[in-house]
Structures are given as structure tokens and as C-alpha cells.
N, C-alpha and C positions, 0 to 999 in steps of 0.2 A: 230585523227579527222575523220569522218564520210563521205565518198562518194558516191553519187551516179549516177546514168545514168536512163534518165526514155525515154520510146517509147512506141506509140500509134498506133497501125497498124487495118487497117478493115479486118476482116474475115469474112464480107457477102459472101455468097456464089455467084459465081461468074454467076451459071445457078441455076433456080431453082429446090432444092432436099425437101422430104419430111421434114415437121418439126418434132421436138419429143416433150413431153409433156403431150398429151392431146389425150385418144383412138378416141375421137369423129372425129378427122381427118384424120381415117384410112378411106383409099383410095381417098382420095381429089388430091392424088398426092403431085407435086411440091406447095412450097409457090406461091402464085399471087402476091405478090407487095413486097416494104419495108415500113412498117412504122418506126424504128427506126434501123440505123441501128447499127453492131455487131460490138463490137472493143477486142481486146487484146490491155488490157494495163500492161506495162510489165517495173519492178524496178530493177537493178539492184546496189548490195551493195557491198561497199569495205572497208572494216575498217584495219589500220595499227596500230602495236602496238611498244611501244620502241624497242622491241628486234629485229625490220626489220618482225617481222609474219605479212602475210597479209589472210584477211579473205574474200573469196567473198560468195554471195549469189543471189539468183536470183528468183523473185517472181512475178509470172505471174496472172493476175488477166484477163479472158475471161467471154464475153458476151455470155455462153454456160448451157446446162443443168448440163451436169459436163465433165469430161475427159475420154474417152473409156480406159478400163483396158487394153486391147489388144494393146494399141497405146502407153500409157504411160511410160512406161522404155525405151525402145527403142529412144523418143525422148528426155528424159528427160539425155540420155548417152550422144546425139548430142550434147544437150546446155552445159553438161560438157566439153565435148571435145572441145567446139567451142570456150569456156573462160575460161578454166579450173578453173572452178568454183566449190565450196566445195557443197553446198546445192541449190535444184534446188527444188518448190514448184510450183505447175500449178492446178491454183485453177480455179471452176466454180461459175460465179452469180448465177443459177441456172434459168437463164431464160427459161420459159416454150415454148418459140417462137422462139429457133432456132434451128441448125439441130441436130437430135440424129448421135453421135460418138462414143455409144458403142454396139458393136456387142452382147452384153449378155442380152440386154430388150426383151422384148415382141416386136413383130411388130407393136400391139395396139398402141407403145409408137414411133412408127417412124422406119423406116427400115434406117441402113445407108449409103452413098454414095462415096466408096474408092476414087474417084476422089476429090470430095473434103476434106476429110482429107489429100490427099497428097494437097491440096494447100494449107489447112489452118498449114500442119508442116512447110512448106518453109516460111508460112508469118510470123509462129512464130519465126523462125531462124532468118529471117532477121530482125525481132523487136528486139530480143537479141543483135545481132550485132548494133544495132541502137541504144541501150542505152548504150553497153558499150563503144560507141564513143563519146560520151555525159557525162562522169564523170565528176563531182566538187563536193569541200567539200561543206556540209551540216551544218547546225542545225537544233535542233530538239525542235518540241514542241508537248506535249501529252495535251487533253483537255475532256473530259464526258459533255454530254446532254443527253434526253430524244427525243425519237419520237414516238408517240404514234399508228401508222400505225401498229404495229403488235396486233394477238388475238389469244389466243388458238382455234383451229379447231376443236377437238374431242369434239363433244357434247352426250348427252347421250339421247336417245330416246327408246320407248316402246320398236324396234326391235333390239337395241343394237347401238353401238357407229356410229354415223355418222358424215361427214364430214359440221360442220357449225359453228361460233363461239360460242365460249364457257367463255362467261366475266370472270367467274369462274377459268378458268384451269389458269393453271403457265403459264408464258409469260415472257421475257427480254424484255424490251424495252429501255435499255440501247445504247448510243450512243457512241463509242469509237473513237477517230480523230487523226490522227496524222499530224502532218504540215513539210516539211520539205522545209525550206528556203535557197536559197544560201550565205554561207558565205562571196562570192564577195559584191552581191550589195542585200543582204536581199529579193530577188525576191521568189517567192513563186514556187520552183520549182514540186513539188508532195503533197499530202494528200490521207493518205490512212484514208475507212470510213470503221467501223465495226457494223454492227446490224446485226439483225437475222429477217428475212420475207421471205415467198415463194414471188417468182415474179410470179404467176398466174392469174393476172386480165383480161387476154387478152386470148380468145382461138381462136382468126381470125385464117385465114388461112393465116398470113403476116408474115415476119419476124420484129422480134423487141427485141430490148434490155431491155423492160419492165420496171416497175417504177426508178429498181437500176439501169440503165444504161440511162433513163432519168435524174436521178439525177446528176450522172456524167458528162453528157453534159451540164447540167445548172452550176454546178462548175465552171467546166474549164472555161465557157463562164463569170460568172460572176467573178474568179480571173483573169484570161488574163495572158498573158506573159508566154504562152503555157504551163502553169502550166500542171499535168497529175494527173487526181484524180480517185484514183480505189477504186471499191469497194468488201469488205471483208466480202463473209457469213458466218454467224454462226450458231448454231445447230437449225434449222428453219423446222425440221422435221414433228413436229404437229404445225406451225404456219405460217397462212395467214391474209391477210391486211382487218382489220376488219369491211372497209366501203368500197373495190374496189375489193373484190372477182368477176371476168369475169364482169366487168364492159365496157370492151371496152376500145379504144385507148385513149377515153376523160379523163379515171380515170385513164390509163398509166399517162398520163401526169398531171393531177391533184396529185396523187401521188407522181409520181417524184418530182415535185416541193416542195409538202411540206416535203419533205426528204432532199432536198439541202436548204431550208430555217432552218428547225434545225441542220443541220450539220454549214451553215454562223453564227449560234447563237454561235456555240462552237468556230469557229473560232475567232468570234469579240468579246470573253470572257476572260476571265484569266486562257490561257493555260500554263501549266507550262513547262520550260527551261529544256530538259532533260543534263545534262554535260557529266554524265559517259553513255559510248557505248559498246554495243556490238553485237556479231554477233553469238552469241555460239548456237549451236544445239544440236538434240538429236533424234534418231529414236527408233523405238523401233516396235513389231508387236505383237498382241495377237489374240488367236483362241479365238473365241468365239463359244462354243457350239451350236449346234441345237439339235430340239426335234427329236423324232423317227424317221428316215428317213423312206418314202414310201415304202410297199414291190412292186417286179416285178407288182406282178399279179395286185396289185390296178391300178400303172400307165397303165398298158396293158388293164385293164379296160375302163379308162378315156379319148384312143387311138383318138378313133373316134368323142369325143364330138365338138360341135363346138364351137368356140369362146379360150379363154384364155387356159380353162384348159387342152384342147386338145393339144395344143400349147404349154404349159408345162410339160404335158408327154411327147409328142414326143422329146422333149427337153432331156430332164432326161434318158429316156430310149436311148439313141442316144450318150452320153456321154462314149467314151473310156476308159476316167479313172478313170472312177466309180464315184460313187455319195459320195461326204464329208458330213463327220459328223461336218464338224465344219469350219467357215467360216476365213479368216484371215484378223482385220482392223489391218491397215499401220498407224500410223501418225511418222508425222514429226515434232519435235518444233523447232522454232528460235524466237530465242530473235532478236527483231530488235532494239532496245535499251534498258536502263534500266528501270526497271518497264512495260516492256512491250514486250509478245511473244505470239506467234501464234502457234497453234496447227492444221495441218493442219491432214485430214482424210480421208481416201477413203469408206464414207460410207453418209448417210441420219440420223443424228442424231438427235430425239427429244431434246428439251429445256432444257429436267431434268439434261442430261448430261453438257451441257453450261453452265448451272446456279452452277452444282456441281464443275464443275472445275475453274470458277471464284471465288467461295465460297473459295474452297481449297486452292489457290493461292493470296487470297486478290487482286483477278481481274491483277495477275501482266500476266496470261496467258490466252486467250483468244482463244477459240475453232474457224477453222476454217474447215468447213463441205465442201463435193464435191469435194474434190483435191485429185489428183493424183491418178483417177481410181476411182471405185464405186464398191460394193456390196451388198447395200441395205440398208432399212433403219434399225436403232438400238432402238428398243423399251425397254422400261422399263419392267419391270416384273409384276408390275402394269396392264402396257397397255395389255401383253398376254393375264391377264387372263382376262380380257374388251372385247377383240377381239375389229373388227374394219379394217379399211383397212392399217395404218401404219404398226401392228404387226402382222396381219393376211395376208388379204388377198392381199396384195400388194405383198408377197412371191413370187405367180404363175405369178408376171409380169417382178421380177428380177430373175426369173430361180433359186432360192431357193430351195434347197430339202424341208425344212422343218422351219417351222417359227423358231426362234430364242429360248433356251430354257433360262429358267428364270433363271438359273444360272450365264448368260450373263452378266448380270449387277452387280452382285457384281467384276465379274472380270473386267470388263472396270472402275468399280469405282475406282479399285485399281490400274489400270495404270494410271488413272488419277490423282489420289493421286503421284504415283511416278514423272509423268511431274512434275507437282504442285511445288514437294520439289527439284526438278532437278532446278529449275528456282528461285526458294522462296531461296534458301541455295548460291546461284552463286549471288545472288542480296545483300544478306545479307556480304556477304565475300567480 
């Protein structure tokens, strides 16, 4: 039988720090207040089989833009040592109203605060300990529904691609919901909610868990009994809310309640009880090639420019280890139960890849972007040809030497096929 332990810890900074997510906040200093606190929701999974072998996994979903690449491996190692766990996934819901904790992003996305990062690590470790201390056997139900908040944001204009609602673009509005109930008293212990949509409803200089966090709070209150509800962000790299973009806190609450209502419909419906449990994991890394690297002369010619171009040039010229010709996409797949696995990726992945993964795995595997670090947007070859923020302009903010090469799409799709086969074959066997 599967055992899980849960914890919810407050990771709201104890003092004002700069927020990440929007260049419009540059120069505003620390946040000016808290609209909705930030939390890390932690689930510890334990599964024992007949031969006595026990598998442990930790999945942490935090109200953060992402997890800083410079801190992830050390923190994951501390978690492994703390509870002798096999697999650790650190996931960010991608709220754009929390602190910046990655030192690789442009200053236009908020500067990091080392004291907060130390505070965050301590709190997360305490949360893992708390979750490990309340493990109990659970049953698992899975259900699917629909939420219409999401829409494609790459819209064609006379001057190219701009960020605006594109009702004809690809989108994934499917909700996947897992419910864990105590085997002792049928109390709902935890709920996992998977969906794909950017939390970018407010750019106020206020802390906010955004509509994703509001939805989880609403669910926890309506379910009661200490249930922990964790949001799992999908491949939403080019997906925004269709009627809440930059609408302020009133829209944050409205969309959060809509998402919670759609999840409650799934919970109240005919969910499928899962009898076979698996905590099987797979790890792989693929090198995604970049386009032609900039010449030193070109970088030196842009050094004095104001804005992100000058910053980008100075950053690349200061690299002691040289400029890489590819980026390493790290992936961790974790089967949480029969017929459902997550694939954590350290990138902003556009929706086409998430749809492809779901199709290739017959919905057995769902994408979990913004996990275990960050390298940047992963666009398609078509998007690279079209241009726009995700494939081209974001390159400078993420400090990438160049946009990804069109060949990266085929490499990633092949890797997704491998992951899909791994979990589908395990399911069939």
C-alpha cells in the first residue's frame, strides 16, 4: 500500500525583497505588501512491495517563479540525506509575484536575496521533516475535467508575434486531479491538481501566490480536515489566462475561484480508484543545441548599450568557462500511481510539447515544467521561424548565448518518446 505524508509551510519572505516576474518592477525595491502568502506544499511518498523493498519520493510544489539552478542540487542532496529518499522533485507554480531566487536571470526580472534563499531552504527542510512524520496509508483516485481559463498567447500582428490572446492557437485545458484519502477514515489527505496556464494576472508590487495559489487555498478550506492541495504547473510557456491578464488582485481571486470550482467538479464526479501503485522513476538529460554563437566583437560592440542587451553582452563576456553551444535539459519522471506519472523539466516548455507528451503516453505522463532549476524557454522550430518573445527575445533575459536551434525540437520529441515508452511499458507489464 502507498503511504504519504504532507506538510504546508509558509515561504513568504520575512522582510521586503524584490519580486521576480516583470521588468516593470525594476527600481521599485522590495515588495510593498502581501496579497496572498506564499507556501510550499510537500508530499512524501512511500511504497513497499512484497519483497520488502521500500521506495521513497518527495514532491515539493512551491509558490515560486521557479527554483534557482544554483541552489537546487545542494538542497535536493540535503533532502535525500535527511530522509533517505530515492527521488526528489522541486517544482515551482510559476507565480510572477514572488521573490526571484535564480541568479541566472536578468536584473529586469528581480535580483536575488541570499538571506531569503537561506530562509527558504531552512523552511523547506522543516517541511520535509514534518511531512515524513505524518505518513499514513492512503487510497488513490484519479479524475479529469476541463478548465477554460487558459488560452494561447502568441498572436500574429503586422510587426510579427506579440503577446495577446490567440483563440486559434494550441492550448491544453485539461485538468488532471489526484485525490489521496486516508485508508483509516476516508479523510482526504491530499489533492494534486495539474493544469497549464501562466499565473500572470497581477504585476502589482505585492506578494501573491496568484490564481493558482488562491485556488489551492479555496480547495483546502472547502475540503477541510487539514487536506493539502498542491498545484502542478504544466507546459504553459506560451499560455496565459484569456480574460485575466494583468487584471489585478480582483481577477486573481476570480480566476482562482473558477479553477477551484472546476477541480471540485472533478472531485465530486466519478473518479477512478487506482489499485496498483508505483513510485518508479526515470532520469535523463538531453543536450539541446543553440544557433550560431555570437562573436566576441559583436558582444563588445553592445557592451555600452542600456537595457537588457548591454547586460546580456557583459554577462556572456564575463563567463570564465566559455560560452556553451548547447543547454542541458534535465528530466525526472516519477510514476505516482498506475496510469499517472509526472515529467519534471528545468525549463519553460511551450504547450505543444506537453500535448505531444500526453498523446505519446496516452495521458499516462503529464509535463511538470519549472522544476529542479531553469534554463529558459523551449520553443518549437515553427516558433523560432516566427520570432517573438518566447523563442527569441527571452534569450537575452535568460542569459542564453543564442536562441535554440530548430533541431532541438526533434531531439526533445525523441526524448519525450523515450519517457512515454518507459512508463507505458511499465504500465502494461
